[in-house]
N, C-alpha and C positions, 0 to 999 in steps of 0.2 A: 840212110840213117844208120848209125852204128848201133850195135846191140846195147851198149851202155846208155845211149840216149833213149832207146825204147824202154829199158828198165827204169830209167829216171822218170819218164813220162807216166809209166804205170804206177810207180811209187807216189808221184805227185797227185795223180787222180785218186788213188786210194786214200791218201791223207785228207783230201778235200771232202771225201764222202763219209769220213768217220764221224761218229756222233761225239761231239765235244763235251756237252754237259750231261751228266747222269741224273742229277737232281734238278727238277723243274718246278716252278710255282705256277699256280693257275687259279682262276675264279670260275665258280659254277654259274653259268648263264641260263641254264635250263635244267630242271630236275627230272622232268618226264616229257620226252626222252632226255637222258643225261647228256649234257653238252658242257665241256669245260674249255675255257679259253686260256691258253698258256701265254707266258710272257712275250713270245714272239708274235702274238696276234693270231696264231692258228687255233681254230676251233676243233676240238676233238669230240667225236661222237662215240656212242656206246660201242661201236665196232672196234674202236682202237683203245678202249679203256678196260682195265681189270680193276675190280673193286675188292678191297679187303674187308673183313668184318669190323674193322675200326670205323668204317664210314657207311654202315648199313644197319637197318633195323634187324635185330635178332634176339632170340630168347637165350637167357643164361639161367642155368639151374643153380639154385642157392640151397645149400644144405643147412638146416637148423638142427643142431644136436640136442638142444635142451628138451624138446618134446618129441624128438624122433620123427619130426615131420619134414617134408621137403616142399619148397615152394619155388615158383619160377618168377623171373622178372624179365620184362621186355626192355631192352635198351633201344632208344630211338636216336641213333647217330646218323640217320639218313642225311644225305647231302641236300642242302636247300640253296635256292638262288641267292647269290651273294657270298656264299661260303668260300673262303680261301683254302686251297688245298696244296699238299706237297705230293709230287709225283716222281716216280722213278722211270727213266727210259729203259725199255727192254733193248736187247741187242739189235742194232740196226735202226733204232729210233722210230719204228713204225707203231709200236704199242707202248702203253704207259700203265703203270700200276699206281693207283691212288693209295698212299700209305697212311694218310691222316689229314686232319684239318689243321690249319694255322689259327692259333688263338692269340 
């Protein structure tokens, strides 16, 4: 086998293994533990998912200047079964970042 054929085979194998889609859509099938099924039918568990504060429950400080007081508010954006979500594939396609819900 000539060196050019070896290089061609390596390039072909590399192209087959590259992640093609960066943005992926999915549906939450379980909220505890978190499991998201993406379009290809693969179910992602918590081990392969990163969550942003857009899709979790967290406290937000709100400043009120009229009386000089400060109050807090809890936002409840936790993922629930049936929620549609937008995910970004990390390099290599092994991990995903949930960036938000589809409304």
